C-alpha positions as CSV (number, residue, x, y, z in Angstrom):
1,M,142.3,-63.8,-81.6
2,N,140.5,-63.7,-78.3
3,L,137.7,-61.6,-79.8
4,I,137.3,-63.8,-82.9
5,G,137.5,-66.9,-80.7
6,I,134.7,-65.6,-78.5
7,L,136.9,-65.6,-75.5
8,D,136.7,-61.8,-74.9
9,R,134.0,-59.2,-75.5
10,P,134.7,-56.1,-77.6
11,D,134.9,-52.6,-76.0
12,S,133.3,-51.2,-79.1
13,G,132.1,-52.3,-82.5
14,R,130.3,-55.6,-83.5
15,I,131.6,-59.0,-84.3
16,F,129.9,-61.4,-86.6
17,L,131.0,-65.0,-87.0
18,N,129.4,-67.1,-89.7
19,G,126.7,-64.4,-90.0
20,L,125.9,-64.5,-86.3
21,L,126.3,-61.5,-84.0
22,I,128.5,-62.9,-81.3
23,D,129.4,-60.0,-79.0
24,D,126.2,-60.3,-76.9
25,L,126.3,-64.1,-76.4
26,G,126.2,-65.5,-72.9
27,P,128.9,-67.8,-71.6
28,S,127.1,-71.0,-72.4
29,E,126.0,-69.9,-75.9
30,A,129.6,-68.7,-76.6
31,A,131.1,-72.0,-75.5
32,R,128.6,-73.9,-77.7
33,L,129.3,-71.8,-80.7
34,R,133.0,-71.9,-80.2
35,N,132.9,-75.7,-80.0
36,R,130.9,-76.0,-83.3
37,L,132.6,-73.4,-85.4
38,I,136.2,-72.8,-84.2
39,G,139.2,-75.0,-83.7
40,F,142.2,-73.8,-81.7
41,V,145.9,-74.5,-82.1
42,F,148.2,-73.1,-79.5
43,Q,152.0,-72.5,-79.4
44,S,152.2,-74.7,-76.2
45,F,149.9,-77.4,-77.5
46,H,147.5,-77.5,-74.4
47,L,147.3,-81.3,-74.4
48,L,146.1,-83.0,-71.3
49,P,149.1,-85.1,-70.0
50,R,147.0,-88.0,-68.6
51,L,145.2,-88.6,-71.9
52,S,146.4,-90.4,-74.9
53,A,146.6,-88.7,-78.3
54,W,143.2,-90.0,-79.5
55,E,141.6,-89.0,-76.2
56,N,143.1,-85.5,-76.5
57,V,141.8,-85.2,-80.1
58,S,138.3,-86.4,-79.0
59,L,137.7,-83.7,-76.4
60,P,135.7,-81.3,-78.7
61,L,133.5,-84.2,-79.6
62,L,133.0,-85.2,-75.9
63,H,131.7,-81.7,-75.2
64,R,129.2,-82.2,-78.0
65,G,127.9,-85.4,-76.5
66,V,129.3,-87.7,-79.1
67,G,129.5,-91.3,-77.9
68,R,132.8,-93.0,-77.1
69,V,132.8,-95.3,-80.1
70,E,132.2,-92.5,-82.6
71,R,134.6,-90.2,-80.8
72,R,137.4,-92.8,-81.0
73,A,136.7,-93.6,-84.7
74,R,136.7,-89.9,-85.7
75,S,139.8,-89.1,-83.6
76,L,141.7,-92.0,-85.1
77,T,140.7,-90.9,-88.6
78,M,142.0,-87.4,-87.9
79,L,145.2,-88.7,-86.3
80,E,145.7,-90.7,-89.5
81,R,145.3,-87.5,-91.6
82,V,148.0,-85.8,-89.6
83,G,150.3,-88.8,-89.9
84,L,150.0,-90.0,-86.3
85,A,147.9,-93.1,-86.5
86,D,150.7,-95.1,-84.9
87,R,150.9,-92.7,-81.9
88,A,147.2,-92.8,-81.0
89,C,147.7,-94.5,-77.7
90,H,150.7,-92.5,-76.6
91,R,150.6,-89.7,-74.0
92,P,152.0,-86.2,-74.8
93,E,155.2,-86.8,-72.9
94,Q,155.9,-89.8,-75.1
95,M,155.8,-87.6,-78.2
96,S,158.1,-85.0,-79.8
97,G,157.1,-81.3,-80.0
98,G,156.1,-81.7,-83.7
99,Q,154.0,-84.8,-82.9
100,R,152.3,-82.9,-80.0
101,Q,151.5,-80.0,-82.4
102,R,150.0,-82.4,-84.9
103,V,147.8,-83.9,-82.2
104,A,146.7,-80.4,-81.4
105,I,145.9,-79.8,-85.0
106,A,143.9,-83.0,-85.2
107,R,142.0,-81.9,-82.1
108,A,141.3,-78.5,-83.7
109,L,139.9,-80.2,-86.8
110,V,138.1,-83.2,-85.5
111,G,134.9,-81.3,-85.0
112,E,134.9,-80.0,-88.6
113,P,135.1,-76.3,-87.7
114,K,134.7,-73.5,-90.3
115,L,137.7,-71.6,-88.7
116,V,140.9,-72.6,-87.0
117,L,142.7,-70.0,-84.9
118,A,146.4,-70.9,-84.8
119,D,148.4,-68.8,-82.2
120,E,152.1,-69.1,-83.0
121,P,151.7,-72.8,-84.0
122,T,155.4,-73.1,-84.8
123,G,156.8,-71.1,-81.9
124,N,158.0,-74.1,-80.0
125,L,159.3,-76.1,-82.9
126,D,162.6,-76.3,-84.8
127,S,162.8,-75.0,-88.3
128,T,162.4,-78.4,-90.0
129,T,159.4,-79.4,-87.9
130,S,157.9,-75.9,-88.3
131,A,158.0,-76.3,-92.1
132,Q,156.3,-79.7,-91.8
133,V,153.6,-78.3,-89.5
134,L,153.0,-75.3,-91.8
135,A,152.7,-77.6,-94.9
136,L,150.3,-79.8,-93.0
137,L,148.1,-76.8,-92.0
138,R,148.1,-75.5,-95.6
139,G,147.2,-78.9,-97.0
140,L,144.5,-79.6,-94.5
141,S,143.0,-76.1,-95.1
142,R,142.8,-76.8,-98.8
143,D,141.6,-80.4,-98.4
144,L,139.0,-79.8,-95.7
145,G,137.9,-76.3,-96.8
146,V,138.7,-74.7,-93.4
147,T,139.9,-71.2,-93.0
148,I,143.1,-70.9,-90.8
149,L,143.8,-67.6,-89.1
150,M,147.4,-67.7,-87.9
151,V,149.2,-65.3,-85.7
152,T,153.0,-65.4,-86.1
153,H,156.1,-63.4,-85.6
154,D,157.9,-65.7,-88.1
155,R,158.3,-63.9,-91.4
156,E,158.8,-67.2,-93.3
157,A,155.6,-68.7,-91.9
158,A,153.8,-65.5,-92.8
159,G,155.1,-65.6,-96.3
160,L,153.4,-69.0,-96.8
161,C,149.9,-67.5,-96.2
162,D,147.4,-66.6,-98.9
163,M,146.7,-63.3,-97.2
164,L,148.8,-61.3,-94.8
165,I,147.6,-58.6,-92.4
166,E,150.4,-57.0,-90.4
167,I,149.7,-55.4,-87.1
168,R,152.3,-53.2,-85.5
169,D,151.7,-51.3,-82.2
170,G,148.0,-52.1,-82.4
171,R,147.5,-50.8,-85.8
172,V,147.0,-52.5,-89.2
173,I,149.9,-51.8,-91.6
174,P,148.9,-51.2,-95.2
175,E,149.6,-54.3,-97.4
176,R,152.9,-54.2,-99.1
177,G,152.8,-57.6,-100.6
178,V,153.9,-60.9,-99.1
């Protein structure tokens, strides 16, 4: 995930993202490309506690230089898509884990990335909320045409994926069906 997310450099081989060779990018170029092409969803949400939901969602747009009025409008629209329009002005501590994860999903998608990297997106959620978050991710992927690459240890979550690649002890396991 770190290699695909342009957070680490490969020891060998080459990495192309959207047709661009990314392993030789400098830090500023990598950050700019990451902001434009990739959204991130983390197990522990990574929301800023002093910011409201809409302000957390707007962060990728802030880094693009989008003005406050447009950032707010786009963030509110994305919060509505994830079912949290009524929580837009709430801070993370005022929300449940599932609501925090939906804010994180909205933040990952607000910049209209081509790829979302989801690292154990249901790891901190109960089974009911996990199912809701997975259904939301699947629906948004379909509706917005974004690819979601998810890392999970949860076999049920993996079973919902269109494609499954199992890695064990650093090696890809041949596909046996999902």
